[in-house]
C-alpha angles and dihedrals in degrees: 000000000000100000121088090219091061092049092048092048091050092048095048093044091048092052089052092052092047089056091051090051093051088048090054093050095048099040103035097031117024096030094048093052089043092057093049093047090048090055094045092047093049093050094043091051094049092047092050092050097041118117094178112143108168139046096265093052090047091050090051093051092046089054095048092049094040087231139116117245135211123188122193133178125234086274092059090249112149113248100173138011126183117236111252094027110187113248088013093169091051093041092045091054097042105032087104085063088067111095138166094265090068092057093084099109093265113145115231118196117210129189122207132193111300089036094273110160126218135184127212129192130174139193132180123256112209117314100307109037138060125195123209127192124205120189135167124248092201094108093047091048092047091048090050089048092050088044090055093048090051092047090054091050090045091045090052094049091044094050091049093045092045088049093054097040089047090052093045095047095044091052094045093049096038098048097065088042092053089045092054089047091053089048092050090052089049090053090046087054093054101261093131092165089074114124133172127207112249105226101167140032098224128101092288090052092049090049088051092050090047092051091049090052089049089054089053092048093046090048089051092045091050093052090048088048090054089045089049091053093046096044095043091048089051095043091048100039098051096056090039092052093046093049091048094049096047093043093054090046092050091047094044108028122009103034095105089050106078096192095051092040090053093049093047093046089051086056090051092050091049095050090043088057091049090051091050091049090054091050094045092050092050091048092043092052091048092051095047094048091047089052097230092124111097119209122241101203115192139148114254138160106273097196093059093052093049093049090053090053090045090059095049092056099039094094094050092043095051091048084062094043095252132130126210120216127190121207110182135135118233096264139126126246130195112235139114099280094213093048090044091055090046091050093050089046091053095044094043091049089049090049092052091047092058104030123113113245117264094024134114132254114208127201109194137177116205130185111235108180111301093342135067126237120211116206131191111190131180136170114241146099109335120242113250116245093243091055095049095095096032095057089077092059119105115266093000112144121198120236088234094078117120132208093277111108110253130234119234134024105274092264098087098098091040091052090047090052094052090051090051091050092048091051087045091227131145116257138166150143133250118197123176141131094009090305120112125186127185114196143178137172128235130220122272098212141009106262111233091216091055091243122118121253129196 
């Protein structure tokens, strides 16, 4: 019983059979007993309350109750007997067996020839008379027999209907689950283009939608993974090839020439630095996403840090015809200093990569209520609306890049986003009319718990 369709069928069919069983217990058992008890209670109550003392009164009472009556005195002599008394021969022979001790409300069941059943019950009337009622149970037995026949027919119909409905429902419910299971296996096998039609809005429909979304995300992740391999391979292969080539040249050719040797060793050092930066960015991103980096939230002067970073990038900016300007009041902010510097490094490198030549890059700190907002702005090709969210993804390269070699490794904005999320601060980008601004807010206070607050 491995298939969910089989389990659903057995479950639905068992519920239907349980319903049939309850119906039999109620109708054939409880209802039959209830009808008999109702008849006995009605006769008992009338006999106890009866004040009949002559044949006329006895006849009227017998007609009202639809029973036959026998009245005896305290010496067991018959005073009254209804005409057409059931089992007249038997009762005629045995009425002397009736005695006052039997007139205590006990129901006696009698069976005549032909297996017809009768009930007899008696109660005292005053001190010298006792009244017995005899009534047939044929109507009740016939009703019970008809009820049982109807129940058998109903049971047969219910079993057939329940079987068909259980089969239909099990297949209807199992089919989408089996489809989702197959799609999940396809996704596990790398078929990320797998999609299922969403036909309902219930939990199965929501599961199908979630699985389709998972396929989209897995496909995007796979694409990014391929880009990651391609980009990392390129980023690592280029400096390694340069380092290897120049090292062999120094070893075999230019080692006696100090000037050439120094120039080539400088290239080796530069490429080694670039290689170290690639590896560092990959490790930083991995550690940030894994959440193993702990924040060191302190208060520090923001202008001083920004000016230091400005000096570090002045040479590269000048090489591209750019100028960097810092606009910041003399104030302190709350942030992890190392992570703040890393964010500015990444945003500034991104701004240099995409700025028009002979333009200005501005780093500004603006007060927004009780917080500070840090902005890095450049003039260049605007970011397309469909790229606004994707630019924060790892190794995503915007289509606005030009032919100028870019700084960084393609992980800068992804690392910045991870730092913003770790600090729980607001961040974003505004790009319009050839002016792009990346911004983020700083914290207002150092949280006592060590967790960042907005």
